[in-house]
N, CA, C and O atoms as CSV, one atom per row, in Angstrom:
chain,resi,resn,atom,element,x,y,z
A,1,UNK,N,N,-24.174,51.040,16.700
A,1,UNK,CA,C,-24.650,49.803,16.062
A,1,UNK,C,C,-24.232,48.819,17.002
A,1,UNK,O,O,-23.133,48.985,17.531
A,2,UNK,N,N,-25.109,47.538,17.389
A,2,UNK,CA,C,-24.549,46.589,18.032
A,2,UNK,C,C,-23.525,45.836,17.423
A,2,UNK,O,O,-23.545,45.772,16.194
A,3,UNK,N,N,-22.449,45.133,18.171
A,3,UNK,CA,C,-21.614,44.338,17.751
A,3,UNK,C,C,-22.019,42.628,17.625
A,3,UNK,O,O,-22.570,42.034,18.552
A,4,UNK,N,N,-21.775,42.200,16.779
A,4,UNK,CA,C,-22.405,40.738,16.724
A,4,UNK,C,C,-21.701,39.980,17.955
A,4,UNK,O,O,-20.606,40.201,18.473
A,5,UNK,N,N,-22.808,38.886,18.297
A,5,UNK,CA,C,-22.395,38.167,19.459
A,5,UNK,C,C,-22.567,36.937,19.133
A,5,UNK,O,O,-23.614,36.583,18.591
A,6,UNK,N,N,-21.562,36.073,19.408
A,6,UNK,CA,C,-21.537,34.364,18.910
A,6,UNK,C,C,-22.589,33.965,20.284
A,6,UNK,O,O,-22.242,34.230,21.435
A,7,UNK,N,N,-24.010,33.242,19.929
A,7,UNK,CA,C,-24.618,32.850,21.230
A,7,UNK,C,C,-24.732,30.933,20.831
A,7,UNK,O,O,-24.407,30.302,19.825
A,8,UNK,N,N,-25.326,30.517,22.118
A,8,UNK,CA,C,-25.512,29.158,22.279
A,8,UNK,C,C,-26.675,28.656,21.422
A,8,UNK,O,O,-27.676,28.827,22.118
A,9,UNK,N,N,-26.963,28.225,20.479
A,9,UNK,CA,C,-28.280,28.026,19.786
A,9,UNK,C,C,-28.925,26.597,20.513
A,9,UNK,O,O,-28.212,25.599,20.615
A,10,UNK,N,N,-30.283,26.607,20.983
A,10,UNK,CA,C,-30.820,25.224,21.134
A,10,UNK,C,C,-32.314,25.402,20.471
A,10,UNK,O,O,-32.997,26.406,20.270
A,11,UNK,N,N,-32.554,23.883,20.192
A,11,UNK,CA,C,-33.989,23.618,19.719
A,11,UNK,C,C,-34.415,22.643,20.855
A,11,UNK,O,O,-33.723,21.734,21.312
A,12,UNK,N,N,-35.580,22.964,21.201
A,12,UNK,CA,C,-36.947,22.315,22.103
A,12,UNK,C,C,-35.799,21.935,23.332
A,12,UNK,O,O,-35.921,20.776,23.728
A,13,UNK,N,N,-34.664,22.758,24.022
A,13,UNK,CA,C,-33.937,22.410,25.000
A,13,UNK,C,C,-32.589,21.456,24.750
A,13,UNK,O,O,-31.788,21.045,25.589
A,14,UNK,N,N,-32.616,21.228,23.174
A,14,UNK,CA,C,-31.070,20.458,22.980
A,14,UNK,C,C,-29.990,21.493,22.129
A,14,UNK,O,O,-30.367,21.962,21.055
A,15,UNK,N,N,-28.919,21.753,22.554
A,15,UNK,CA,C,-28.015,22.486,22.003
A,15,UNK,C,C,-27.631,21.837,20.861
A,15,UNK,O,O,-27.303,20.651,20.875
A,16,UNK,N,N,-27.646,22.701,19.595
A,16,UNK,CA,C,-27.307,22.473,18.295
A,16,UNK,C,C,-26.283,23.119,17.664
A,16,UNK,O,O,-25.620,22.778,16.685
A,17,UNK,N,N,-26.238,24.093,18.349
A,17,UNK,CA,C,-24.870,24.960,17.863
A,17,UNK,C,C,-24.485,26.053,18.417
A,17,UNK,O,O,-25.179,26.399,19.373
A,18,UNK,N,N,-23.309,26.955,18.050
A,18,UNK,CA,C,-22.937,27.974,18.677
A,18,UNK,C,C,-22.133,28.583,17.484
A,18,UNK,O,O,-21.386,28.116,16.624
A,19,UNK,N,N,-22.721,30.134,17.877
A,19,UNK,CA,C,-22.001,31.088,16.925
A,19,UNK,C,C,-22.877,32.232,16.165
A,19,UNK,O,O,-23.894,32.385,16.842
A,20,UNK,N,N,-22.890,32.756,15.482
A,20,UNK,CA,C,-23.594,33.635,14.534
A,20,UNK,C,C,-24.612,33.169,13.678
A,20,UNK,O,O,-25.689,33.765,13.674
A,21,UNK,N,N,-24.411,32.098,12.882
A,21,UNK,CA,C,-24.968,31.151,12.134
A,21,UNK,C,C,-25.046,29.929,12.126
A,21,UNK,O,O,-23.899,29.485,12.189
A,22,UNK,N,N,-25.739,29.176,12.084
A,22,UNK,CA,C,-25.880,27.886,12.184
A,22,UNK,C,C,-27.001,26.963,11.394
A,22,UNK,O,O,-27.999,27.605,11.064
A,23,UNK,N,N,-27.003,25.790,11.094
A,23,UNK,CA,C,-27.632,24.788,10.609
A,23,UNK,C,C,-28.224,23.785,11.420
A,23,UNK,O,O,-27.524,23.069,12.138
A,24,UNK,N,N,-29.790,23.648,11.347
A,24,UNK,CA,C,-30.317,22.991,12.462
A,24,UNK,C,C,-30.491,21.537,11.401
A,24,UNK,O,O,-30.605,21.639,10.179
A,25,UNK,N,N,-30.487,20.643,11.902
A,25,UNK,CA,C,-30.738,19.060,11.514
A,25,UNK,C,C,-31.524,18.328,12.293
A,25,UNK,O,O,-31.830,18.863,13.359
A,26,UNK,N,N,-31.978,17.179,12.069
A,26,UNK,CA,C,-32.631,16.433,12.996
A,26,UNK,C,C,-33.771,16.661,13.984
A,26,UNK,O,O,-33.933,16.317,15.155
A,27,UNK,N,N,-34.614,17.460,12.991
A,27,UNK,CA,C,-35.827,17.995,13.850
A,27,UNK,C,C,-36.803,17.544,13.222
A,27,UNK,O,O,-36.413,17.265,12.088
A,28,UNK,N,N,-37.970,17.298,13.359
A,28,UNK,CA,C,-39.541,17.083,12.955
A,28,UNK,C,C,-39.806,18.306,12.040
A,28,UNK,O,O,-39.830,19.415,12.574
A,29,UNK,N,N,-40.004,18.197,10.730
A,29,UNK,CA,C,-40.406,19.108,9.793
A,29,UNK,C,C,-41.995,19.079,9.836
A,29,UNK,O,O,-42.777,18.128,9.852
A,30,UNK,N,N,-42.226,20.643,9.852
A,30,UNK,CA,C,-43.606,21.012,9.891
A,30,UNK,C,C,-44.401,20.858,11.072
A,30,UNK,O,O,-45.632,20.859,11.085
A,31,UNK,N,N,-43.565,20.712,12.172
A,31,UNK,CA,C,-43.688,20.833,13.765
A,31,UNK,C,C,-43.085,22.265,14.439
A,31,UNK,O,O,-42.013,22.660,13.982
A,32,UNK,N,N,-43.599,22.893,15.287
A,32,UNK,CA,C,-43.637,24.000,16.330
A,32,UNK,C,C,-42.391,23.422,16.877
A,32,UNK,O,O,-42.356,22.236,17.205
A,33,UNK,N,N,-41.478,24.118,16.979
A,33,UNK,CA,C,-40.362,24.044,17.749
A,33,UNK,C,C,-39.771,25.461,18.558
A,33,UNK,O,O,-39.672,26.527,17.951
A,34,UNK,N,N,-39.445,25.333,19.814
A,34,UNK,CA,C,-38.756,26.464,20.616
A,34,UNK,C,C,-37.278,26.430,20.189
A,34,UNK,O,O,-36.581,25.421,20.297
A,35,UNK,N,N,-36.708,28.001,19.532
A,35,UNK,CA,C,-35.647,28.204,19.063
A,35,UNK,C,C,-35.294,29.276,20.646
A,35,UNK,O,O,-36.081,29.982,21.277
A,36,UNK,N,N,-33.918,29.028,20.868
A,36,UNK,CA,C,-33.713,29.893,22.113
A,36,UNK,C,C,-31.975,30.063,21.767
A,36,UNK,O,O,-31.166,29.221,21.378
A,37,UNK,N,N,-31.834,31.327,22.048
A,37,UNK,CA,C,-30.335,31.797,21.749
A,37,UNK,C,C,-29.595,32.676,23.248
A,37,UNK,O,O,-29.967,33.737,23.747
A,38,UNK,N,N,-28.723,31.982,23.572
A,38,UNK,CA,C,-28.435,32.622,24.994
A,38,UNK,C,C,-26.745,33.259,24.724
A,38,UNK,O,O,-26.026,32.745,23.868
A,39,UNK,N,N,-26.343,34.265,25.466
A,39,UNK,CA,C,-24.533,34.403,25.323
A,39,UNK,C,C,-24.722,34.995,26.760
A,39,UNK,O,O,-25.738,35.470,27.268
A,40,UNK,N,N,-23.220,34.806,27.377
A,40,UNK,CA,C,-23.060,35.376,28.564
A,40,UNK,C,C,-23.266,36.776,28.675
A,40,UNK,O,O,-22.957,37.427,27.677
A,41,UNK,N,N,-23.827,37.546,29.897
A,41,UNK,CA,C,-24.019,39.091,29.765
A,41,UNK,C,C,-25.192,39.506,29.169
A,41,UNK,O,O,-25.544,40.676,29.315
A,42,UNK,N,N,-26.078,38.469,28.299
A,42,UNK,CA,C,-27.009,39.149,27.670
A,42,UNK,C,C,-28.648,38.325,27.997
A,42,UNK,O,O,-28.609,37.120,28.247
A,43,UNK,N,N,-29.537,38.788,27.983
A,43,UNK,CA,C,-30.758,38.409,28.225
A,43,UNK,C,C,-30.984,37.353,26.988
A,43,UNK,O,O,-30.723,37.697,25.835
A,44,UNK,N,N,-31.492,36.033,27.302
A,44,UNK,CA,C,-31.800,35.031,26.280
A,44,UNK,C,C,-33.140,35.556,25.512
A,44,UNK,O,O,-33.951,36.385,25.925
A,45,UNK,N,N,-33.148,34.808,24.222
A,45,UNK,CA,C,-34.065,35.130,23.374
A,45,UNK,C,C,-34.757,33.799,23.272
A,45,UNK,O,O,-34.156,32.772,23.588
A,46,UNK,N,N,-35.918,33.779,22.869
A,46,UNK,CA,C,-36.957,32.392,22.869
A,46,UNK,C,C,-37.776,32.894,21.491
A,46,UNK,O,O,-38.194,34.004,21.160
A,47,UNK,N,N,-37.814,31.754,20.922
A,47,UNK,CA,C,-39.146,32.146,19.794
A,47,UNK,C,C,-39.535,30.735,19.142
A,47,UNK,O,O,-38.708,29.839,18.970
A,48,UNK,N,N,-41.022,30.634,18.767
A,48,UNK,CA,C,-41.318,29.339,18.137
A,48,UNK,C,C,-41.396,29.573,16.687
A,48,UNK,O,O,-41.803,30.556,16.067
A,49,UNK,N,N,-40.866,28.334,16.243
A,49,UNK,CA,C,-40.582,28.287,14.947
A,49,UNK,C,C,-41.014,27.153,14.192
A,49,UNK,O,O,-40.702,26.093,14.736
A,50,UNK,N,N,-41.638,27.034,13.100
A,50,UNK,CA,C,-41.943,25.974,12.519
A,50,UNK,C,C,-40.698,25.380,11.048
A,50,UNK,O,O,-40.583,26.076,10.039
A,51,UNK,N,N,-40.218,24.574,11.152
A,51,UNK,CA,C,-39.053,24.133,10.109
A,51,UNK,C,C,-39.627,23.591,9.235
A,51,UNK,O,O,-40.489,22.826,9.668
A,52,UNK,N,N,-39.537,23.635,7.934
A,52,UNK,CA,C,-39.696,22.902,6.819
A,52,UNK,C,C,-38.585,22.215,6.098
A,52,UNK,O,O,-37.542,22.787,5.781
A,53,UNK,N,N,-38.906,20.730,5.809
A,53,UNK,CA,C,-37.682,19.795,5.241
A,53,UNK,C,C,-36.981,20.901,4.461
A,53,UNK,O,O,-37.591,21.861,3.990
A,54,UNK,N,N,-35.575,20.704,4.344
A,54,UNK,CA,C,-34.774,21.194,3.174
A,54,UNK,C,C,-34.857,22.935,3.157
A,54,UNK,O,O,-34.177,23.543,2.330
A,55,UNK,N,N,-35.541,23.513,3.910
A,55,UNK,CA,C,-36.115,24.843,3.780
A,55,UNK,C,C,-34.966,25.683,4.805
A,55,UNK,O,O,-34.416,25.315,5.842
A,56,UNK,N,N,-34.886,26.789,4.135
A,56,UNK,CA,C,-33.822,27.931,5.131
A,56,UNK,C,C,-34.698,28.875,5.735
A,56,UNK,O,O,-35.497,29.550,5.086
A,57,UNK,N,N,-34.526,28.943,7.263
A,57,UNK,CA,C,-35.508,29.791,7.450
A,57,UNK,C,C,-34.603,30.797,8.644
A,57,UNK,O,O,-34.267,30.480,9.785
A,58,UNK,N,N,-34.347,32.218,7.837
A,58,UNK,CA,C,-33.486,33.320,8.329
A,58,UNK,C,C,-34.087,33.617,9.804
A,58,UNK,O,O,-35.314,33.563,9.888
A,59,UNK,N,N,-33.406,33.903,10.893
A,59,UNK,CA,C,-34.277,34.494,12.006
A,59,UNK,C,C,-33.153,35.131,12.949
A,59,UNK,O,O,-32.259,34.717,13.686
A,60,UNK,N,N,-33.642,36.284,12.559
A,60,UNK,CA,C,-32.706,37.427,13.046
A,60,UNK,C,C,-32.769,37.760,14.419
A,60,UNK,O,O,-33.906,38.047,14.795
A,61,UNK,N,N,-31.918,37.803,15.244
A,61,UNK,CA,C,-31.703,37.552,16.658
A,61,UNK,C,C,-30.787,38.888,17.126
A,61,UNK,O,O,-29.603,39.013,16.811
A,62,UNK,N,N,-31.626,39.977,18.025
A,62,UNK,CA,C,-30.515,40.844,18.634
A,62,UNK,C,C,-31.043,40.741,20.198
A,62,UNK,O,O,-32.153,40.953,20.686
A,63,UNK,N,N,-29.749,40.314,20.797
A,63,UNK,CA,C,-29.380,39.890,22.060
A,63,UNK,C,C,-29.260,41.344,22.726
A,63,UNK,O,O,-28.539,42.298,22.430
A,64,UNK,N,N,-30.316,41.157,23.828
A,64,UNK,CA,C,-30.349,42.853,24.765
A,64,UNK,C,C,-29.216,42.852,25.834
A,64,UNK,O,O,-29.224,41.785,26.448
A,65,UNK,N,N,-28.512,43.474,26.136
A,65,UNK,CA,C,-27.550,43.177,27.215
A,65,UNK,C,C,-28.446,43.089,28.674
A,65,UNK,O,O,-29.448,43.773,28.885
A,66,UNK,N,N,-27.935,42.216,29.519
A,66,UNK,CA,C,-28.315,42.111,31.000
A,66,UNK,C,C,-28.065,43.124,31.614
A,66,UNK,O,O,-26.950,43.644,31.561
A,67,UNK,N,N,-29.023,43.592,32.298
A,67,UNK,CA,C,-28.797,44.892,33.289
A,67,UNK,C,C,-28.632,44.511,34.495
A,67,UNK,O,O,-28.448,45.340,35.386
């Protein structure tokens, strides 16, 4: 089983956090945003997400080791 990795999290190119869990604020609700997670030694993960005001959106991410 893979070990948890603390990643750098960005929304629309703006870093919003670092770690395994984070809360994203100050983004337009109801619009599509680009979520990106990066960590040293791993391939970056990117996904389009739509965030709703006041909602919780779990996004499980499994970073793959860089070859």
